[in-house]
Every structure is written in C-alpha cells, then in structure tokens.
C-alpha positions as CSV (number, residue, x, y, z in Angstrom):
1,M,33.8,179.5,-30.4
2,T,37.2,177.9,-30.6
3,A,40.1,179.0,-31.4
4,Q,40.8,178.0,-35.1
5,A,37.4,179.6,-35.3
6,R,38.3,182.7,-34.5
7,L,41.3,182.5,-36.5
8,I,39.1,182.1,-39.6
9,Q,36.8,184.3,-38.7
10,A,39.5,187.2,-38.2
11,S,41.0,186.3,-41.5
12,L,38.1,186.4,-43.5
13,E,37.5,190.3,-41.9
14,L,40.6,191.3,-42.3
15,Q,40.5,189.8,-46.3
16,R,37.4,191.5,-46.7
17,K,39.2,195.0,-45.4
18,V,42.0,194.9,-47.3
19,L,41.3,193.3,-50.4
20,A,39.9,196.4,-52.1
21,S,43.2,198.3,-51.5
22,K,45.9,196.2,-51.1
23,P,46.8,193.7,-53.5
24,W,48.9,191.7,-50.9
25,G,45.4,191.4,-49.3
26,L,44.4,187.9,-49.9
27,R,48.6,186.8,-48.9
28,V,47.8,188.7,-45.6
29,A,44.4,187.2,-45.3
30,N,46.0,183.8,-45.5
31,L,48.6,184.1,-43.2
32,L,46.8,184.5,-40.5
33,F,45.9,180.6,-40.8
34,Q,49.8,179.8,-41.7
35,V,51.9,181.3,-38.8
36,R,49.4,180.3,-36.1
37,F,50.4,176.9,-36.6
38,A,53.9,176.7,-38.4
39,S,55.5,176.3,-35.2
40,D,54.6,172.4,-35.5
41,A,57.4,171.0,-37.6
42,S,55.5,168.8,-39.7
43,V,53.4,172.2,-40.6
44,F,56.2,174.2,-41.1
45,G,58.0,172.0,-43.5
46,Q,54.4,171.4,-45.1
47,S,54.0,175.2,-45.8
48,I,57.5,175.6,-46.7
49,Y,57.5,172.9,-49.2
50,G,54.2,174.3,-50.6
51,L,56.0,177.7,-51.6
52,F,58.7,175.9,-52.8
53,L,56.4,174.2,-55.6
54,L,54.5,177.3,-55.9
55,Y,58.1,179.7,-56.8
56,G,59.4,177.0,-58.8
57,V,62.3,175.1,-56.8
58,E,63.7,172.1,-58.9
59,G,64.0,168.5,-57.8
60,M,60.8,168.6,-55.4
61,P,60.0,165.4,-54.1
62,T,56.6,164.3,-55.7
63,P,53.6,166.0,-54.4
64,P,50.1,164.9,-54.0
65,F,49.1,167.7,-56.4
66,I,50.6,170.9,-57.6
67,P,49.4,174.1,-55.3
68,K,47.8,177.0,-57.5
69,T,47.6,179.6,-54.4
70,T,49.1,179.8,-50.9
71,R,45.6,178.4,-49.7
72,D,46.2,174.8,-51.3
73,I,49.1,174.5,-49.6
74,S,47.0,173.5,-46.3
75,R,46.1,170.5,-48.5
76,L,49.5,169.3,-48.7
77,K,48.7,167.0,-45.6
78,G,52.1,165.3,-44.5
79,Y,53.9,166.9,-47.8
80,G,57.6,168.0,-46.4
81,K,57.4,166.8,-43.0
82,E,60.5,165.3,-42.8
83,F,62.4,168.9,-43.9
84,G,59.8,170.6,-41.5
85,Q,61.3,168.0,-38.4
86,K,65.5,168.8,-40.1
87,A,64.4,172.4,-40.0
88,F,63.0,172.0,-35.9
89,N,66.3,170.3,-35.2
90,H,68.4,173.3,-36.8
91,A,66.6,175.8,-34.4
92,L,66.9,173.4,-31.3
93,R,70.8,172.9,-32.2
94,L,71.4,176.9,-32.2
95,Y,69.5,177.3,-29.0
96,K,72.3,174.7,-27.4
97,A,71.7,174.6,-23.6
98,D,68.8,177.2,-23.3
99,S,66.5,175.5,-20.8
100,M,63.4,176.7,-23.2
101,K,64.7,175.4,-26.4
102,V,62.1,173.2,-27.5
103,E,59.6,176.0,-27.1
104,R,62.1,178.5,-28.5
105,A,62.5,176.5,-31.3
106,G,58.9,176.2,-31.9
107,E,58.3,179.9,-31.6
108,T,61.6,180.5,-34.3
109,L,59.8,178.0,-37.1
110,S,56.9,180.4,-36.7
111,M,59.0,184.2,-37.1
112,A,60.6,182.6,-40.3
113,Y,58.1,181.4,-41.7
114,L,56.6,184.7,-41.3
115,K,59.8,186.0,-42.8
116,L,59.9,184.2,-45.7
117,F,56.3,184.5,-46.6
118,S,56.6,188.5,-46.3
119,D,59.6,188.4,-48.6
120,S,58.4,189.7,-52.1
121,N,61.7,188.9,-53.6
122,L,61.5,185.1,-52.5
123,K,60.1,183.5,-55.8
124,N,62.9,185.3,-57.9
125,T,65.5,184.0,-55.4
126,L,64.3,180.5,-55.5
127,K,62.9,180.2,-58.9
128,D,64.6,177.7,-60.9
129,K,67.0,176.9,-58.0
130,P,67.9,172.8,-56.8
131,L,66.1,171.9,-53.7
132,A,69.3,172.0,-51.4
133,Y,69.8,175.2,-52.1
134,A,66.3,176.2,-51.4
135,E,66.2,174.5,-48.2
136,N,69.6,175.9,-47.1
137,Y,68.0,179.5,-47.9
138,V,65.5,178.4,-44.9
139,Y,68.0,177.3,-42.6
140,A,69.7,180.3,-43.3
141,T,67.0,182.4,-42.3
142,I,66.3,180.5,-39.3
143,K,69.7,181.1,-38.4
144,S,68.8,184.7,-38.9
145,V,66.1,184.5,-36.3
146,V,67.8,182.7,-34.1
147,F,70.6,185.4,-33.7
148,S,68.2,187.9,-33.9
149,E,66.5,187.1,-30.7
150,M,69.7,186.3,-28.8
151,R,70.5,189.9,-29.4
152,K,67.2,191.0,-28.1
153,E,67.9,189.5,-25.2
154,K,71.5,190.8,-24.9
155,L,70.7,194.3,-25.8
156,R,68.2,195.0,-22.9
157,S,71.0,196.5,-21.1
158,H,72.8,197.9,-24.2
159,S,72.4,200.4,-26.7
160,D,70.0,199.5,-29.9
161,I,72.4,197.6,-32.7
162,E,71.6,200.3,-34.9
163,D,73.2,202.7,-32.5
164,M,76.3,200.5,-32.0
165,V,76.9,200.0,-35.4
166,A,76.8,204.0,-36.2
167,E,79.7,204.4,-33.4
168,P,82.8,202.4,-33.3
169,S,83.4,203.2,-29.8
170,T,80.7,201.0,-28.5
171,W,82.1,197.6,-30.5
172,G,83.9,196.3,-27.3
173,H,80.5,195.4,-26.3
174,F,79.7,193.4,-29.4
175,S,81.2,190.3,-27.8
176,D,78.7,191.0,-24.9
177,V,75.7,191.1,-27.3
178,I,76.3,189.4,-30.6
179,P,76.4,185.6,-29.8
180,V,79.6,183.5,-30.5
181,E,78.1,181.8,-33.6
182,E,77.3,185.0,-35.1
183,Q,80.4,186.4,-34.3
184,D,82.0,184.1,-36.1
185,D,79.7,185.1,-39.4
186,L,80.7,188.7,-39.1
187,I,84.2,187.4,-39.5
188,R,83.4,185.2,-42.4
189,D,81.4,188.1,-44.2
190,L,84.2,190.6,-43.5
191,E,86.9,188.4,-44.9
192,R,84.5,187.6,-48.2
193,S,83.9,191.7,-48.2
194,V,87.1,192.8,-48.2
195,N,90.4,192.8,-50.0
196,L,92.9,191.7,-47.7
197,N,95.5,192.6,-49.9
198,T,94.3,196.3,-49.7
199,F,93.4,196.2,-45.8
200,P,95.8,193.4,-44.5
201,N,94.8,192.3,-41.5
202,I,91.6,194.1,-41.2
203,V,90.3,190.6,-39.7
204,E,92.7,191.5,-36.6
205,Y,91.7,194.6,-36.5
206,F,88.3,194.2,-35.8
207,K,88.8,191.5,-33.5
208,L,90.7,194.0,-31.5
209,L,88.0,196.2,-31.5
210,M,85.8,193.8,-30.3
211,S,88.3,193.2,-27.6
212,G,87.7,196.9,-26.8
213,F,91.1,198.6,-28.0
214,T,90.2,201.5,-29.7
215,T,91.3,202.7,-33.3
216,Q,93.8,205.1,-31.7
217,E,95.4,202.6,-29.1
218,I,95.6,199.7,-32.4
219,A,97.8,202.8,-34.4
220,N,99.5,203.8,-31.2
221,K,100.9,201.0,-30.3
222,S,101.3,199.6,-33.8
223,L,98.8,196.2,-32.1
224,L,98.6,194.6,-36.3
225,P,101.3,192.7,-37.9
226,S,101.0,195.0,-40.9
227,L,101.4,198.1,-38.9
228,Q,104.9,196.8,-37.2
229,D,106.4,196.9,-40.9
230,K,104.4,199.9,-42.0
231,P,103.0,202.1,-39.2
232,M,100.0,204.0,-40.2
233,S,98.3,207.3,-38.3
234,Q,95.5,207.1,-36.4
235,Q,93.7,208.7,-39.4
236,G,95.4,206.0,-42.0
237,L,93.6,203.5,-40.0
238,R,90.1,205.0,-40.0
239,R,89.8,204.0,-43.3
240,Y,89.4,200.2,-42.1
241,E,87.1,201.4,-39.6
242,D,84.7,202.7,-42.5
243,V,85.0,199.4,-44.5
244,V,84.3,197.3,-41.2
245,K,81.1,199.6,-40.6
246,G,79.9,199.1,-44.1
247,V,79.8,195.0,-43.6
248,L,78.2,195.6,-40.3
249,E,75.6,197.5,-42.1
250,R,75.0,194.9,-44.5
251,H,75.2,192.1,-41.9
252,F,72.6,193.5,-39.4
253,G,70.9,195.6,-42.5
254,V,70.7,199.0,-41.0
C-alpha cells in the first residue's frame, strides 16, 4: 500500500469514528489529506485560496469552479499557485541564513495551514474582506509559526515562555529566546496598546528590562528620561511593569 493510500485509509477510519459524535469530524478527516501535502508551495496556495473562496473573500481570481465544501478544494488544480510560491518565499526570508531554511519553510507552510484550517473563527475573520487583507492574514500566520518555532529552539535552555511572562525578573532573557524580528513586533504592540501620555517612556522601560535591568534599578537610578524630571518610586513604576505584562500576555496568548 502506498503512503497516499494509507493516508486515505486512515482518514476514512477517522471519519467513521468521529462523525457520529463530533460535528467537525469531516473537517478533521479531510485535514489529514490537506496537511500532508500543504508543505508544497503550489498545494498550499491552492488550499488557502480554496478556503478563501469558501469563506467569502472578495476579489478572488476567477476559479475553475466554486467549491462547496473543503473536499472540493483538492480539485482546484493550479489555482492559487502564485500565492503559494509567495508564501513559501515569505517563510524563506524569515529563516534567513538557516542552512535548512528550504525544508523548514515547507514545514512552516504545513503548520500554518493546520493553524488556519483549525481556526473556528477564520470564516468570520475573512468573510467579505478583500483578497489583500486575507493574504496578509496568512503571511502573519506564517510569521507567527516561524517565530514560535524559533522560540521553541531557544527555550530549550530556558524556562517556558509562559513562566517568563509571569515573572518580570526573567525578562532580561527575552533577548536570548525571542527572535530579533519578534522583539520589534513586541515593541510595536506596546506602542499601539498603551497611551504613551499616561505611560511616558514605557517602550524605553521595556527595552531596559530586556537588557537585564530590574524595575528597582530603573527607579533608583532614574534611567528613564521621564524619571529625571519626575522621580518615581519602584512601587509607582510597577504600574509600567503590569502594563507590559498585559501586552506580553496578549502577544504570546498566555
């Protein structure tokens, strides 16, 4: 029996087992077909564009037919191929100098497809949205997967990321375990999420924490420009710490 035949047999067996009690049974069974081949750029593009058609994304290129279920997507041969290659190249760029970046980019497409396919809110997120929005959503998912994999590798010698978020004294290790690109994303999240008039220099505060300074040191030595004009106790500066922690929790989903 070939690998594909075994995959088909396994999915059919799974479908029979879960269909009676799980409303998402067909989706799970079908996913076994899709995710196995989603590491191929053209199949990834076909699979994602098929989901876009199902979920009502606006401005799609004319397809050979309109799929009615996820099972129909496998017949959209060649559809979305160009986007699949762009997604693959996006993953390649994120891995940069990694000697295994081609293999890792392929694995990332599979994981990104799995994440998107299993997202119960994806249809509502993408419905009636323009194609550019939907594509950027996929690029962001790929980026999230890459950063997650990079963190897993770096965290082998450190605590779990959830433990680090909960304990500000460990934030000095963030620069060791978080990719530089994700550190930039964190800074942008902080800038977007916080009223900088209420919390002046909070970005600089977080950068100092990531550099290994403690809140006590920052307060005692007035390391922030705003503290030089208006000194603040360590207890007062804890409010900054709580705000940063909230942004970190949302960013990492903990």
